[in-house]
C-alpha positions in Angstrom: -13.2 -13.8 -6.8 -14.8 -10.7 -5.3 -14.6 -7.6 -7.4 -14.0 -4.3 -5.6 -15.8 -1.1 -6.6 -14.0 1.1 -9.1 -12.4 4.2 -7.5 -13.4 7.4 -9.1 -11.5 9.8 -6.8 -9.5 9.4 -3.7 -11.2 10.1 -0.5 -9.9 13.0 1.6 -7.7 11.6 4.3 -7.3 13.6 7.5 -6.0 11.5 10.3 -7.3 13.8 13.0 -10.9 14.4 11.9 -12.4 12.4 9.2 -10.3 9.3 8.6 -12.1 6.8 6.3 -13.3 3.5 7.6 -11.9 1.9 4.6 -8.7 2.4 2.6 -8.4 0.7 -0.8 -4.9 -0.6 -1.6 -3.7 -2.7 -4.5 -1.8 -5.8 -3.4 1.8 -4.6 -4.2 1.2 -1.5 -2.1 1.0 -3.7 1.0 4.7 -4.3 0.4 5.4 -0.6 -0.3 3.7 0.7 2.9 5.8 -1.6 5.0 9.1 -0.4 3.5 8.3 3.3 2.9 11.0 5.7 4.1 10.1 9.1 2.7 10.8 8.5 -1.0 8.3 8.6 -3.8 7.5 9.5 -7.4 6.5 13.1 -6.5 5.9 15.4 -3.5 2.1 14.7 -3.8 2.7 11.0 -3.9 4.9 11.1 -0.8 2.4 13.3 1.1 -0.4 10.8 0.2 1.7 7.8 1.3 2.5 9.5 4.6 -1.1 10.5 5.2 -2.3 6.9 4.5 0.4 5.5 6.8 -0.5 8.0 9.6 -4.1 6.9 9.4 -3.2 3.2 9.4 -0.8 3.5 12.3 -3.2 5.1 14.8 -3.5 3.4 18.1 -6.7 2.7 20.0 -7.2 5.1 22.8 -5.5 8.0 21.0 -8.7 10.0 20.7 -8.5 9.7 16.9 -10.9 7.7 14.7 -10.6 3.9 14.6 -8.0 2.4 12.5 -9.5 1.7 9.1 -9.7 -1.6 7.3 -7.7 -2.1 4.1 -9.7 -3.5 1.2 -7.6 -5.1 -1.6 -8.3 -3.2 -4.8 -7.9 -4.2 -8.4 -6.1 -1.5 -10.4 -5.8 2.1 -9.2 -6.3 2.6 -5.5 -6.3 5.4 -2.9 -2.5 5.8 -3.1 -2.4 5.8 -6.9 -4.6 8.9 -6.9 -1.5 11.0 -6.2 0.9 9.1 -8.5 2.1 11.0 -11.6 2.1 7.7 -13.5 -1.6 7.2 -12.9 -3.4 8.7 -15.9 -7.2 8.7 -16.0 -7.4 6.1 -13.3 -4.9 3.7 -14.9 -1.1 3.2 -14.5 0.9 4.0 -17.5 3.1 0.9 -16.8 2.1 -2.8 -16.8 4.6 -3.6 -14.0 2.2 -2.8 -11.1 -0.3 -5.3 -12.3 2.4 -7.9 -12.5 3.5 -7.0 -8.9 -0.1 -7.2 -7.8 -0.4 -10.7 -9.2 2.8 -11.9 -7.5 1.8 -10.4 -4.1 -1.7 -11.8 -4.4 -0.5 -15.3 -5.1 2.3 -15.2 -2.5 0.0 -13.8 0.2 -3.2 -15.6 -0.9 -5.1 -12.4 -1.5 -8.2 -11.8 -3.5 -9.7 -8.5 -4.7 -12.1 -7.2 -2.2 -10.6 -9.1 0.8 -10.2 -7.1 4.0 -7.0 -6.7 6.1 -5.8 -4.4 8.9 -2.4 -3.0 9.8 -1.9 -5.7 12.3 -2.3 -8.3 9.6 0.5 -6.6 7.6 2.7 -6.3 10.7 2.4 -10.0 11.2 3.8 -10.6 7.7 7.5 -11.0 7.9 9.2 -8.9 5.2 12.2 -10.9 3.9 14.6 -10.5 1.0 13.1 -13.7 -0.5 9.5 -12.3 -0.4 10.8 -9.0 -1.9 12.6 -10.7 -4.7 9.6 -13.0 -5.5 7.0 -10.2 -5.5 8.9 -7.1 -6.8 11.2 -8.2 -9.7 12.2 -5.2 -11.8 10.6 -2.6 -9.4 12.4 0.7 -9.5 12.4 0.8 -5.7 13.8 -2.7 -5.3 17.3 -1.5 -4.3 16.0 0.8 -1.6 13.7 -1.9 -0.2 16.6 -4.4 -0.1 18.6 -1.9 2.0 15.6 -1.3 4.4 15.1 -5.1 4.9 18.8 -5.7 5.4 18.9 -2.8 8.0 15.9 -4.3 9.8 17.6 -7.7 9.9 20.8 -6.2 11.5 18.8 -4.9 14.4 
């Protein structure tokens, strides 16, 4: 297994000028970013999520920096940096590590592997995948609704 570098502080993310070439995300955040609809643990967390999503969704030819790669992180990542439950670089709950393990197993991910937004968009989000990877998540009900709404369209 490849170990990723420990994150000391989150990089400044500005999707118009100095977008990073690499965004570190823990495995379960791959699920979260696909279902995000403007809710979060705090205002700072929501702003961080929206900034990361803005950077990841840039299209070639837009005049903006290239879409960064996503490196799978172990533990706190670039999104966790704005979470009120992340204390001194560690989550105060054990649940995220459990979710990370389930997502890693289901999606065959290893710490340090690289993905891009297209890889994520090619992963079909289903209720079964959600139930397998996110049991007991406080956002599970919202994600179920989002997936059911997508399936209706």
